[in-house]
C-alpha positions in Angstrom: -9.8 -8.1 -16.5 -13.4 -9.2 -16.8 -15.1 -10.7 -13.8 -16.3 -13.7 -15.9 -12.6 -14.7 -16.5 -12.5 -14.9 -12.5 -15.1 -17.7 -11.8 -14.2 -20.5 -10.1 -14.3 -23.2 -13.2 -11.7 -20.7 -14.7 -9.1 -21.0 -12.0 -6.7 -23.3 -10.7 -6.2 -24.1 -6.9 -2.5 -22.2 -5.8 -0.4 -25.5 -4.7 0.8 -25.7 -1.2 4.5 -25.0 -2.5 3.3 -21.5 -3.4 2.3 -20.9 0.7 5.8 -22.9 2.0 8.2 -19.0 1.2 8.6 -16.0 3.1 5.8 -14.2 4.5 6.3 -10.8 2.3 6.8 -13.0 -0.9 3.5 -14.7 -0.7 2.0 -11.3 0.4 2.9 -9.4 -2.8 1.8 -12.6 -5.2 -1.7 -12.9 -3.0 -2.9 -9.4 -4.4 -4.9 -10.2 -7.3 -5.7 -13.7 -6.8 -9.0 -15.3 -6.1 -10.4 -16.3 -3.2 -12.8 -19.1 -3.2 -15.5 -20.1 -0.6 -18.2 -22.9 -0.7 -20.7 -24.3 1.3 -23.7 -26.6 0.9 -25.9 -24.0 -0.5 -23.8 -21.2 -2.2 -20.4 -20.1 -3.7 -18.5 -17.0 -3.4 -15.5 -15.8 -5.0 -13.5 -12.4 -4.8 -10.2 -11.1 -5.8 -7.8 -10.5 -2.9 -7.2 -6.8 -3.0 -5.3 -6.2 0.1 -3.3 -8.4 2.9 -1.1 -8.1 6.0 1.7 -10.2 7.3 2.0 -11.5 10.7 5.6 -13.1 11.1 7.0 -14.7 13.9 7.7 -14.9 17.9 9.7 -11.3 17.2 6.6 -9.3 15.9 4.5 -7.9 18.8 1.2 -7.2 16.4 1.3 -11.6 15.8 -0.1 -14.3 18.0 2.9 -16.0 17.9 4.2 -13.3 19.8 3.2 -15.6 23.1 4.7 -18.7 21.5 2.6 -22.1 20.7 -0.6 -22.1 22.4 -3.9 -24.0 21.5 -5.0 -20.7 19.5 -2.0 -20.6 17.7 -1.1 -24.2 17.0 -2.2 -23.9 13.5 -0.1 -21.2 12.6 2.9 -23.5 13.7 1.7 -26.3 11.2 2.2 -26.6 7.8 1.8 -23.8 5.2 -1.6 -23.9 3.1 -3.9 -24.0 5.6 -6.2 -21.3 7.4 -5.9 -19.7 10.6 -9.5 -18.4 11.5 -10.0 -16.6 15.1 -13.0 -14.9 16.5 -11.8 -11.0 17.5 -13.8 -8.1 19.7 -16.3 -10.8 20.8 -18.2 -9.9 17.1 -15.6 -10.8 14.3 -13.9 -13.8 12.6 -10.9 -12.9 11.0 -9.4 -15.4 7.9 -5.2 -15.8 7.5 -3.4 -17.8 5.1 -0.4 -19.7 7.0 3.0 -19.3 5.7 6.6 -20.3 6.0 7.7 -23.6 6.9 6.4 -25.9 9.2 7.4 -25.0 12.9 8.0 -20.9 11.7 4.7 -19.3 12.6 3.4 -16.5 10.3 0.0 -16.5 8.5 -1.0 -13.4 6.3 -4.5 -11.6 6.8 -7.1 -11.3 4.3 -8.2 -7.8 4.9 -10.2 -6.9 1.6 -11.6 -8.7 -1.4 -12.9 -7.4 -4.7 -16.5 -9.0 -5.3 -16.3 -11.3 -8.2 -19.4 -13.6 -7.7 -21.7 -14.4 -5.0 -22.6 -11.3 -3.3 -25.3 -10.3 -5.7 -28.0 -10.4 -3.2 -26.3 -8.2 -0.9 -27.2 -4.4 -0.6 -23.4 -3.2 0.2 -21.9 -2.6 -2.8 -18.3 -3.2 -0.7 -19.2 -6.8 1.1 -15.7 -7.9 1.3 -14.2 -4.5 1.9 -12.5 -5.6 5.3 -11.6 -8.7 7.2 -14.6 -9.1 9.5 -17.0 -8.3 7.0 -15.9 -10.7 4.3 -15.9 -13.6 7.0 -19.4 -12.6 7.7 -20.7 -12.4 4.2 -18.6 -15.3 3.3 -19.7 -17.3 6.0 -16.4 -17.8 7.3 -15.9 -19.3 10.7 -14.4 -21.3 13.2 -15.1 -24.6 11.7 -13.0 -23.7 8.7 -9.5 -23.3 11.3 -7.3 -25.4 10.2 -8.8 -26.5 6.8 -6.2 -27.3 3.5 -6.7 -24.3 1.1 -6.8 -27.0 -1.7 -10.2 -28.0 0.0 -13.4 -27.9 -1.5 -14.8 -24.9 1.2 -11.9 -22.8 1.0 -9.2 -22.6 -1.8 -7.5 -19.5 -3.6 -6.7 -19.5 -7.8 -5.8 -18.0 -10.4 -6.6 -18.3 -14.0 -3.7 -20.6 -15.6 -1.7 -18.3 -18.0 -3.2 -15.0 -16.9 -0.2 -12.1 -15.9 -1.4 -8.8 -14.7 0.6 -5.9 -14.0 -0.3 -4.6 -10.6 0.6 -1.6 -8.8 1.0 -3.0 -5.2 2.0 -0.5 -2.3 3.1 -1.6 0.9 2.1 0.1 4.5 2.0 -0.1 8.2 -0.6 -2.7 9.3 -4.1 -1.5 10.3 -5.5 -1.7 13.9 -2.3 -2.0 15.9 -0.6 -0.5 18.5 3.0 -2.1 18.3 5.0 -3.2 15.5 3.7 -0.1 13.2 7.1 0.4 11.6 6.8 -3.0 10.2 5.5 -2.2 6.3 3.7 -5.3 6.1 0.2 -4.2 4.8 0.1 -5.0 0.8 -2.5 -3.7 -1.4 -3.7 -2.7 -4.8 -3.3 0.6 -5.0 -6.1 2.5 -6.3 -8.8 -0.3 -5.9 -11.8 0.9 -4.6 -12.5 -2.2 -2.3 -9.3 -2.2 -0.1 -10.7 -1.4 3.7 -8.2 1.7 3.8 -7.3 3.7 0.6 -4.7 5.3 2.9 -2.6 5.3 6.1 -0.2 8.2 7.4 3.4 7.5 5.9 2.1 5.3 3.3 4.9 5.2 0.1 3.9 8.1 -2.8 5.2 5.0 -5.0 5.3 1.2 -5.5 8.1 -0.3 -3.1 9.4 -3.7 -2.6 11.3 -5.4 0.5 14.8 -4.3 0.5 17.0 -7.1 0.2 19.8 -5.9 1.9 17.5 -5.4 5.0 16.1 -9.3 5.0 13.2 -8.0 3.8 12.0 -6.7 7.4 11.2 -3.4 7.7 12.8 -1.2 5.2 11.8 -0.4 1.7 12.8 1.0 -1.2 11.2 2.4 -4.3 10.6 0.6 -7.6 13.0 1.8 -10.3 
């Protein structure tokens, strides 16, 4: 797909109903969409190529594992809003709130394929990690809780454009608990993902197994 087709003017914002669904379903469909960030002086667009889902109070890797706190309040709020937090004393992380209000779940945007706005940067992979993309797109806590229908931050797709994507699922990166949950979705073979592979990654495309409730078990696509 040519990058010129993915400029913000060619994109339609995803409706809030897009996010009001199970996290794994939304995760799969976020891959290939475009994240747009705009401030007073600049605009960036990147194609989402990698995400991770964090789901509920029984997920030990999710911030909601400890329940409702001032930090996690946005996760318990309505879907279709940004959850931005600061970590390791140096990085901001951008997450998309999903599921119904009161059911905490968020999807971390891990990596983007640059489309526009990154040209002045020397790094050929300026958004190939969640901290890096926030730094280079000037995403910080001022955007925590903002609607993804806002002017400053939104996700869109080209109307009528359908793309066949080879999405694979793996364990999430950089966690110590909940590693059995294959909740990282990425565009296989894309050079802009933050990490090409994890030990134990599936060797073929896979989808959540309906018999498992969409939680841990995966099955190969037929």
